[in-house]
VOGU-3710 file (C-alpha; in Angstrom, 3 decimals, decimal comma):
1> msdkthrths> -30,083/-68,909/6,428  -29,301/-67,308/9,612  -31,625/-63,975/10,356  -28,432/-62,662/11,784  -26,638/-60,932/9,041  -22,677/-60,599/8,613  -21,044/-57,681/7,089  -17,148/-56,640/6,791  -15,158/-53,448/5,333  -11,819/-53,020/3,655
11> tilgqhlwsp> -9,765/-50,559/2,105  -8,087/-50,276/-1,125  -5,954/-47,514/-2,640  -7,689/-45,455/-0,060  -10,839/-46,171/-0,551  -13,111/-47,892/2,091  -15,309/-50,270/0,713  -18,272/-52,238/2,502  -19,255/-55,923/1,859  -22,936/-56,642/1,268
21> rfgkkgevke> -24,426/-58,333/3,791  -24,140/-62,150/3,948  -26,153/-64,811/6,127  -22,912/-67,246/6,485  -19,621/-66,120/8,227  -17,587/-68,364/5,594  -18,808/-65,780/2,984  -17,415/-62,904/4,088  -14,410/-64,920/4,781  -14,367/-65,261/0,934
31> wqqvvrdark> -15,143/-62,058/0,290  -12,547/-60,939/2,222  -9,918/-63,227/0,687  -11,005/-61,855/-2,656  -10,275/-58,485/-1,703  -6,780/-59,586/-0,377  -6,266/-61,164/-3,790  -6,972/-58,205/-5,838  -5,323/-55,514/-3,397  -1,919/-57,919/-3,902
41> nirdgkelsa> -2,560/-57,663/-7,306  -3,336/-54,002/-7,388  0,282/-53,484/-5,474  2,119/-55,413/-7,973  0,573/-53,816/-11,096  -0,840/-57,211/-12,137  -4,154/-57,640/-14,197  -7,819/-58,357/-11,675  -9,903/-61,581/-12,537  -13,580/-61,006/-13,747
51> rqrqvlqsag> -14,350/-62,108/-10,065  -11,893/-59,534/-8,027  -13,298/-56,704/-10,383  -17,210/-57,675/-10,007  -16,082/-57,532/-6,022  -15,131/-54,589/-5,757  -17,242/-52,928/-8,143  -20,309/-54,509/-5,774  -18,266/-52,575/-2,932  -18,005/-49,407/-4,805
61> fefqtyegdi> -14,438/-49,110/-5,507  -13,321/-46,404/-8,314  -11,236/-47,738/-10,997  -8,975/-45,140/-12,130  -7,256/-45,421/-15,782  -3,606/-44,477/-15,354  -1,308/-42,766/-17,907  0,911/-45,890/-17,543  2,353/-48,314/-15,656  6,087/-47,742/-14,159
71> fvndlaarfl> 7,977/-49,957/-11,954  10,276/-48,744/-8,913  13,116/-50,472/-10,832  13,040/-48,505/-13,978  12,149/-45,144/-12,152  15,048/-45,574/-10,156  17,193/-45,708/-13,318  15,916/-42,886/-14,547  16,168/-40,540/-11,217  19,660/-41,261/-10,457
81> kwraaeyvss> 20,893/-40,569/-14,159  18,808/-37,446/-13,734  20,226/-36,615/-10,136  23,809/-37,214/-11,578  23,356/-34,892/-14,603  21,496/-32,243/-12,532  23,594/-32,009/-9,337  26,852/-32,417/-8,062  27,610/-36,572/-8,966  28,738/-36,897/-5,478
91> talpnfdhlr> 25,357/-36,073/-4,459  23,731/-38,754/-6,146  25,736/-41,273/-4,178  23,686/-41,076/-1,069  20,381/-41,744/-3,432  22,680/-44,881/-5,143  23,388/-46,369/-2,168  19,735/-46,113/-0,507  17,956/-47,374/-3,380  20,596/-50,319/-4,127
101> kyilpeighr> 20,609/-51,404/-0,376  17,551/-51,076/0,793  14,476/-49,540/-1,520  15,199/-51,752/-4,526  15,444/-55,279/-2,997  12,102/-54,681/-0,855  10,243/-53,121/-3,856  12,117/-52,522/-7,082  9,833/-55,213/-8,998  6,390/-53,210/-7,946
111> nvyglgpsel> 4,447/-50,941/-10,009  4,679/-47,573/-8,381  0,542/-47,220/-8,527  0,438/-50,277/-6,133  2,409/-48,514/-3,344  0,790/-46,923/-0,412  2,015/-44,762/2,502  0,933/-47,520/4,988  3,186/-50,117/3,179  5,888/-47,841/2,822
121> rrllknlkqk> 5,813/-46,940/6,671  5,988/-50,551/7,552  8,938/-51,082/4,962  10,942/-48,349/6,596  9,853/-49,389/10,014  10,832/-52,910/9,474  14,453/-52,067/7,378  17,566/-53,787/9,231  21,279/-53,199/8,607  23,235/-54,709/5,994
131> kylgrdketd> 26,903/-56,079/5,821  28,519/-55,607/2,378  30,183/-58,601/1,217  31,822/-57,220/-1,809  31,083/-57,586/-5,474  29,809/-60,954/-7,401  32,556/-62,112/-9,956  29,738/-63,860/-12,213  27,454/-60,977/-12,322  29,424/-57,852/-11,307
141> ehryeatdlp> 26,799/-56,881/-8,757  27,042/-55,741/-5,074  26,198/-58,066/-2,345  24,712/-57,694/0,887  24,085/-59,431/3,939  21,172/-58,600/6,128  21,764/-58,521/9,695  19,442/-58,033/12,936  20,794/-54,850/13,689  17,920/-52,007/13,281
151> lshntiqkik> 18,929/-48,861/10,947  19,707/-45,813/13,120  16,496/-43,133/13,039  19,185/-40,723/11,165  19,478/-43,530/8,302  15,926/-44,311/8,025  15,175/-40,317/7,278  17,588/-40,118/4,796  15,997/-43,102/3,148  12,705/-41,626/3,332
161> itlsllfdya> 14,219/-38,705/1,700  15,579/-40,406/-1,185  12,002/-41,822/-1,805  10,161/-38,818/-1,736  12,243/-37,679/-3,920  11,908/-40,445/-6,530  8,323/-40,185/-6,419  8,724/-35,884/-6,659  10,882/-36,875/-9,851  8,194/-38,915/-11,460
171> ieedlvgdnf> 5,526/-36,269/-10,959  7,926/-33,640/-11,832  9,127/-35,476/-15,237  5,479/-36,396/-16,071  6,314/-40,194/-16,180  3,187/-40,784/-13,767  -0,735/-39,641/-14,447  -2,492/-36,921/-12,573  -3,665/-39,566/-10,174  -1,016/-40,456/-9,013
181> vnpikkgrrr> -0,157/-39,765/-5,188  3,152/-39,245/-3,560  2,770/-42,205/-1,034  5,688/-40,341/1,281  4,119/-36,696/1,281  0,615/-37,507/3,257  -2,355/-35,296/1,587  0,493/-34,655/-1,565  -2,119/-35,464/-4,638  -1,853/-35,049/-8,473
191> qgsrkattde> -5,553/-34,265/-8,826  -6,924/-33,962/-12,295  -6,150/-30,116/-12,047  -3,089/-30,672/-10,754  -4,364/-27,970/-8,288  -2,151/-29,570/-5,168  1,375/-29,121/-6,905  0,686/-26,096/-9,591  2,071/-23,161/-7,040  5,470/-25,539/-6,388
201> kfkywesved> 6,200/-27,350/-9,302  4,465/-25,800/-12,352  5,958/-22,812/-12,973  5,255/-20,527/-16,035  5,110/-17,105/-16,794  1,528/-15,395/-17,169  2,046/-12,287/-18,234  3,022/-11,363/-21,476  5,109/-8,609/-20,662  7,596/-11,027/-18,564
211> isaflkaaqe> 7,939/-13,039/-21,474  9,161/-10,167/-23,761  11,357/-8,586/-20,654  13,044/-11,977/-20,544  13,672/-12,162/-24,292  14,863/-9,194/-24,708  17,487/-9,668/-21,923  18,841/-12,647/-23,572  19,324/-10,988/-27,092  21,468/-8,297/-25,214
221> rdlmfyalat> 23,589/-10,931/-23,444  24,323/-13,504/-26,953  22,501/-14,356/-29,686  22,654/-17,872/-29,542  20,748/-17,902/-25,780  18,240/-15,785/-28,018  17,954/-18,160/-30,195  17,475/-20,717/-28,200  14,850/-19,215/-25,477  12,895/-17,867/-28,338
231> ltvntgarks> 12,538/-21,236/-30,273  11,798/-23,108/-26,742  9,141/-20,689/-25,709  7,606/-20,450/-29,258  7,434/-24,291/-29,480  7,200/-26,102/-26,287  10,049/-27,886/-27,285  11,845/-29,936/-24,176  15,507/-28,899/-23,190  16,584/-32,039/-24,351
241> evlalryddf> 15,410/-31,978/-27,575  16,411/-28,243/-28,616  20,121/-29,236/-27,274  20,123/-32,166/-29,731  18,787/-29,863/-32,819  20,999/-29,649/-35,939  20,273/-27,034/-38,842  19,073/-29,727/-41,251  16,363/-30,117/-38,477  14,899/-26,596/-40,005
251> dfknerlfin> 12,774/-26,363/-42,817  12,061/-22,359/-43,143  10,812/-22,341/-46,606  7,814/-24,516/-45,268  7,959/-22,778/-41,729  8,301/-26,447/-39,742  10,712/-27,901/-37,606  11,246/-31,373/-37,329  12,245/-33,227/-33,667  13,327/-36,543/-33,386
261> rmleqnslsv> 16,391/-36,764/-31,464  17,015/-35,471/-27,825  20,459/-34,904/-25,802  20,865/-37,432/-22,781  22,089/-35,336/-19,364  24,045/-38,393/-17,852  26,247/-39,044/-20,658  25,756/-35,857/-23,124  25,365/-37,933/-26,027  22,683/-37,561/-28,472
271> vsrtksgedk> 19,849/-40,488/-29,047  17,678/-40,790/-31,818  14,580/-40,753/-30,010  12,627/-38,081/-27,572  11,562/-38,612/-23,844  8,724/-39,987/-24,500  9,995/-43,022/-26,320  8,195/-42,008/-29,424  10,357/-43,482/-32,880  8,600/-40,832/-35,223
281> trvvplneat> 9,668/-37,539/-35,862  7,458/-34,705/-34,425  6,553/-31,693/-36,759  6,060/-28,295/-35,301  5,328/-24,951/-36,476  7,774/-22,058/-36,964  6,635/-18,992/-36,389  8,374/-15,640/-37,589  10,067/-14,725/-34,164  11,751/-17,904/-33,859
291> qsavtlwkkk> 12,886/-17,839/-37,633  14,545/-14,687/-37,514  16,303/-15,272/-34,048  17,486/-18,835/-35,711  18,713/-17,268/-39,040  20,462/-14,272/-37,079  22,659/-16,777/-34,842  23,427/-18,838/-37,472  24,878/-16,043/-39,844  27,180/-15,815/-36,535
301> sphsgsgdyv> 27,657/-18,740/-35,319  31,200/-20,575/-36,058  29,606/-23,759/-36,741  26,737/-23,277/-39,018  26,895/-26,501/-41,254  23,691/-28,656/-42,370  24,745/-31,415/-39,716  26,067/-28,967/-37,258  24,504/-28,614/-33,531  22,542/-25,106/-33,829
311> fsrangepfg> 23,431/-24,641/-29,608  27,048/-25,904/-29,610  29,935/-25,356/-27,969  33,195/-24,204/-29,163  34,168/-27,375/-30,357  30,905/-28,228/-32,030  29,542/-30,311/-29,372  25,991/-29,751/-28,143  25,684/-27,145/-25,338  25,363/-28,741/-21,901
321> prqlndifte> 22,400/-28,564/-19,895  24,203/-27,252/-16,871  25,559/-24,008/-18,677  22,093/-23,285/-20,092  20,568/-23,445/-16,234  23,391/-20,912/-15,155  22,682/-18,691/-18,213  19,251/-18,870/-17,559  19,118/-17,650/-13,969  21,466/-14,613/-15,003
331> vtktadveni> 19,215/-13,561/-17,671  16,142/-13,960/-15,613  17,666/-11,894/-12,766  18,471/-9,218/-15,563  15,248/-8,889/-16,863  14,320/-9,192/-13,304  11,267/-11,694/-13,609  10,997/-15,150/-11,863  13,106/-17,977/-12,552  11,228/-20,479/-13,816
341> gphglrhtya> 14,250/-22,465/-15,437  14,496/-23,661/-18,792  11,301/-26,461/-18,326  9,152/-23,380/-17,313  9,591/-21,877/-21,076  7,833/-25,404/-22,084  4,883/-24,605/-19,253  5,024/-21,071/-20,586  4,134/-22,044/-24,182  1,719/-24,868/-23,364
351> thyiinggrv> -0,377/-22,597/-20,738  -0,616/-19,934/-23,389  -1,589/-22,280/-26,246  -4,782/-23,434/-24,438  -5,684/-19,626/-22,869  -5,501/-18,402/-26,260  -7,822/-20,860/-27,577  -5,732/-23,777/-28,909  -7,396/-27,448/-28,969  -5,774/-29,887/-26,246
361> edlkellghs> -5,494/-32,606/-29,108  -3,537/-30,276/-30,991  -1,353/-29,440/-28,281  -0,504/-33,211/-27,353  0,893/-33,570/-30,502  2,920/-30,831/-30,886  4,409/-31,116/-26,728  4,905/-34,832/-28,106  2,949/-36,403/-25,171  2,409/-39,599/-25,292
371> sitttmkyvh> -0,972/-39,835/-23,413  -3,687/-36,813/-23,323  -3,731/-37,283/-19,501  -0,379/-35,388/-19,141  -1,875/-32,275/-21,536  -4,663/-32,317/-19,535  -2,862/-30,549/-16,702  -2,833/-27,295/-18,980  -6,467/-27,103/-19,237  -7,063/-26,013/-15,729
381> mvkknlkskd> -6,074/-22,396/-17,298  -8,910/-22,544/-19,949  -12,401/-20,633/-18,907  -13,854/-20,559/-22,613  -14,182/-22,880/-25,194  -11,377/-23,940/-27,528  -10,985/-23,744/-31,010  -8,219/-24,910/-33,354  -5,710/-22,485/-34,619  -2,298/-23,317/-35,752
391> rivsfsskgp> 0,207/-20,820/-34,722  -1,665/-18,631/-31,903  1,654/-18,589/-29,567  4,181/-15,922/-31,057  6,643/-14,207/-28,417  9,301/-12,047/-28,860  11,876/-9,431/-27,295  9,621/-6,706/-29,155  6,013/-8,180/-27,510  3,573/-10,632/-28,667
401> shdtv> 2,952/-10,335/-32,472  -0,396/-10,701/-34,468  -0,335/-14,515/-34,125  -1,035/-14,007/-30,320  -5,015/-13,793/-29,813
//
């Protein structure tokens, strides 16, 4: 063997790797090929071979466990439904056009965890204009033909914004784990405590006085919204789950609430599942404040049968998310508190649950998370040992009750 040794390096998912020292250049090339194959498998969301894992570990690569895989096609489908429901439908059309023509044909089959900033920059740089050929009669899909004409700078910037919104949506809706990095935004990293996105994305009310002021303003506005707000901030249920509740989901005698349905925002139809996709019923304890608010609204509601929706419109159909958002904005303005949005009530419940000594394992079940990785984002607020309690969060318009630690 020659006295001269050879060494090389590579980068995978932002981790800089150095090879061992080899006596022959052929060994270096072999090592590089194994790393290239491993990088491709990681990007495509495929399993690594034993040899690839061994080489990466010897080079110092740190394997991370993610909450779950999600591919760009699936993420885009959810994103477009949300975009059309939360905003005026016409604002979703540019996003749909960009995804359909330029993004999905290139990376639709890819795992979002395998997409890096440099790869997306190359993708944007190499995109060409596409000529529309009409719909395919057999598949009913739109057909395009690539040209040699480069896209304008303005169009590339719009596609970049669409990609950024797509990955921000995955982060905001907890579709990815805390280790996920938005590849479009350099340095915007979701680390274990979610520290990098807490101020901008993770909104909640830390002050109990703010919660009480909000609930008091809600009660003064109308009893239905008061019952909805009280239930959400005291159970941590998702907005889509709350809007799908019927009166037969409540077991007031045993102080329990059963959650197994959700209102889809794009179609406003109720489906027998929840956001995380679990097919089992989630049982959440009811405190006195929630029972009182819901019972009070039931007495006044024109639709109070066991099978009726608790929060319904005049025709008995479930209340819509857009109307809920408008009322929420109005009430927060009246109460003179920060507008954290309806989903912020869920964050408020979860954070106070942990602050007041709740176990993160119990919170995972109460919130209906599919992985405890998602629940761990609330633990950054904890500075003391966790203790097990059943009903330690209880807010009302009168302030915290005896259940609050």
